[in-house]
C-alpha positions, -999 to +999 in steps of 0.1 A: +053+142-223+085+130-207+093+097-224+125+089-206+134+089-169+171+089-175+181+126-171+209+122-196+185+111-223+157+134-211+136+149-240+102+164-245+079+151-272+069+179-295+033+166-299+027+161-262-007+176-251+009+198-224+036+210-248+009+221-273-009+240-245+025+255-235+032+267-270-003+283-271+005+302-239+038+313-253+021+325-285-005+344-264+024+360-244+041+370-276+009+387-289+005+405-256+041+417-257+037+428-293+007+449-283+022+464-252+056+473-265+044+500-290+020+513-264+048+517-239+068+535-265+040+559-271+027+565-236+056+553-213+042+530-187+074+530-166+056+540-135+028+514-138+031+485-114+006+465-135+028+469-167+059+460-146+043+428-134+031+418-169+065+425-183+082+403-157+057+375-163+063+377-201+100+377-196+099+347-173+076+329-199+100+335-227+131+324-207+113+292-197+103+286-233+140+287-243+149+261-217+120+238-229+130+242-265+165+231-257+150+198-246+123+194-272+127+167-298+118+174-334+106+154-364+130+151-394+118+133-425+090+116-404+116+104-379+116+117-343+151+131-334+158+128-296+196+133-296+205+162-273+233+175-294+212+175-326+183+193-307+207+220-294+224+226-327+191+228-346+177+253-321+209+274-321+208+276-359+171+284-359+149+304-336+172+307-307+185+342-313+150+356-320+138+340-288+169+353-269+163+389-279+126+386-269+136+372-235+159+401-224+146+413-190+139+449-200+123+455-166+157+456-150+164+489-168+132+506-157+135+539-140+126+576-143+114+585-178+142+611-182+169+584-180+185+575-213+186+538-203+148+538-198+142+552-232+165+527-248+148+499-230+114+511-242+126+511-278+144+477-274+111+460-262+100+463-298+123+433-305+097+412-288+077+414-320+103+388-333+088+363-309+057+363-331+078+352-360+092+322-340+055+315-331+050+305-367+058+269-356+026+270-334+005+285-362+019+258-385+005+231-362-029+249-360-032+246-398-031+208-394-062+208-372-098+205-384-100+243-389-106+251-426-072+263-438-089+292-457-107+303-426-074+302-407-057+321-435-084+348-434-081+350-395-043+354-397-046+381-424-070+401-402-047+396-372-016+409-391-036+439-405-048+449-370-013+444-356+002+466-384-025+493-378-017+492-341+020+497-345+015+525-371-011+542-348+014+543-319+040+555-343+018+584-352+014+593-315+052+590-311+059+616-339+033+640-324+006+635-350-022+638-325-027+665-299-008+658-267-034+675-244-060+648-250-064+617-227-043+588-237-073+567-248-086+594-271-051+600-285-048+564-294-083+562-309-076+593-331-043+578-342-059+544-350-087+562-369-061+581-389-042+549-396-073+530-408-084+559-431-049+561-445-043+524-451-078+520-466-069+549-490-100+567-478-082+597-464-109+620-450-084+646-442-098+656-408-066+645-391-035+655-410+003+658-403+018+691-395+031+704-429+060+721-411+070+689-393+093+668-416+091+637-393+053+636-394+053+642-432+078+614-437+059+591-415+027+598-434+043+591-468+057+558-456+023+549-442+006+558-475+030+536-494+023+508-470-015+514-474-013+511-512+005+478-510-017+465-482-049+474-501-038+453-531-027+425-508-061+425-489-082+426-521-062+397-537-062+375-506-098+380-497-110+371-532-088+340-531-100+330-497-137+335-506-132+314-538-114+286-519-132+288-486-151+256-496-133+240-525-155+209-523-187+229-527-172+248-557-163+215-573-198+202-567-214+232-583-192+229-613-201+192-616-238+199-613-235+225-641-219+200-664-246+174-655-275+197-660-260+210-693-258+174-705-294+165-694-307+196-711-288+189-743-301+153-744-337+164-736-340+142-705-375+145-691-381+170-663-391+144-637-360+123-643-338+154-643-352+163-609-345+128-595-309+130-608-305+164-591-321+152-559-297+122-559-266+145-562-280+169-536-283+139-512-247+129-520-236+164-512-256+166-479-245+131-467-210+128-481-200+163-493-200+147-528-171+124-521-170+088-534-162+069-501-147+039-518-124+059-540-111+079-511-104+048-490-089+029-518-062+056-522-049+050-487-020+027-479-032-008-468-026-003-431-046+030-430-072+015-453-078-013-428-082+012-399-105+035-417-127+006-430-129-008-395-140+025-380-167+028-408-181-007-407-172-025-374-205-018-357-225-030-387-206-063-391-207-072-354-246-071-355-248-099-381-254-134-365-236-150-395-203-134-385-205-140-347-176-160-335-154-152-365-119-142-358-104-107-362-087-114-396-119-128-411-139-097-400-111-075-414-113-091-448-151-088-448-149-051-440-123-044-467-147-059-493-178-040-485-189-016-512-211+015-506-242+018-526-269+045-526-306+040-534-332+067-539-368+066-525-388+039-543-359+020-557-361-018-557-331-032-539-342-068-543-372-084-559-389-116-549-379-145-571-346-131-582-315-151-577-296-135-548-260-126-551-255-100-524-264-092-488-268-056-476-261-036-444-281-004-438-258+025-428-284+053-432-320+054-441-348+028-441-362+000-464-396-017-466-401-054-469-432-056-491-455-083-506-451-092-542-479-069-553-465-042-528-500-039-512-486-050-478-456-038-459-443-067-437-415-048-419-394-016-421-357-021-415-338+009-401-301+019-397-280-010-384-302-037-399-291-061-426-309-083-451-301-108-479-278-130-459-294-161-474-277-151-507-243-158-491-254-192-479-276-205-506-280-198-543-318-195-539-343-170-551-352-140-530-381-146-508-393-110-505-393-077-523-374-048-506-378-012-516-360+020-503-384+040-482-361+070-484-325+078-495-305+049-482-267+044-477-261+007-479-230-015-479-231-047-500-211-079-499-214-102-529-214-140-528-183-146-549-162-123-527-176-140-496-166-175-509-131-163-518-127-151-482-140-184-468-112-202-487-087-186-465-106-196-433-115-233-436-126-237-400-151-209-402-161-222-437-173-254-420-194-234-396-209-214-426-216-247-444-235-259-413-255-227-412-263-231-449-275-266-445-296-256-415-311-227-435-318-250-465-337-274-443-357-245-428-365-232-462-377-266-475-398-271-444-414-237-449-421-245-485-437-278-476-458-262-449-470-235-474-480-262-499-500-281-474 
């Protein structure tokens, strides 16, 4: 995204959407170049028009990337640096030289296979592997996405293993380790097969180096050393990735083991134990075991406000009591909501109790029932609210409300509400009017019932 029209101060924002897509295209070009360079070294594609066009395209892509990077701002200590001199110096001291070697137009040196300059150009193309190293900045940004970091780590490990196997396989072809009279595809497949069996320390022995060829023997020895180290690396990393692929679930299982051990030690009845386990299972399924309030409370105030508004705005705006309230009042209400969970059959409020909280239903359903629970007057679903009279009047509950299923609710207590009203005297007057109106309606209903 170009944020300045003045060409003297022109810079490119590093997080601009088109810049992220461009970096992805450059990374794809680097992967393609890294795959093609060893193949060209093994099979010599100098006469291939397709390879020439691809090589030209990759070169132009890398050259354009260098030009773009000379104008791309960067973030230093959470501050966006747009100074042209600082951008140039940082790039020249960083990835520039790797990018420059990768952008050399090797296609200009193409010619008959017997020319020395052509052979040198084929070997020099291997330097384009360095572009993958500079592509680490793109991979670093991918790790900040919603992709599980352990899944990303596993994918990168598989990619580097396949790339290493590809390069070793082409090396085996180059030293003459597979018959030259086979088609190119079969030669590569046999070389790759030999590489995999060697790196995996399986070593079937059906494809072996010529014992009278020192180059092939030396290449095999080096590959075996690489295979031993790579085998240990793979085992260690895969076990770590599998263990950490879902840290939250591992922590949840550990927590449940502790809880169940305690319940068993204290001889808690089976039915109650099952209810406790069902409750924690519900917390895992609905919240991945996280306590919402503790997570939000750890955020700085500005972020806490934004997250709370995203979570609760729709619920609050449906309540008639808060219609017409200003933004600051709604913000204070939202910040003081507290999440609560009720299991099926739990009493949320009982008729006759003195009300101190009102509730907002985020998930689940509750039944409004008669005092003897023989009649269900209504069922309230997600987005509904109840108990608002508790915020207006210190009067007993006029109904019993039970959780029909697992319910995620948010509560707002009377004391907190009154403290908030002290900051907004104008709205407090409106609330007082509502309370007086509700008191009259309640008294009229009571007289009507007696008569």
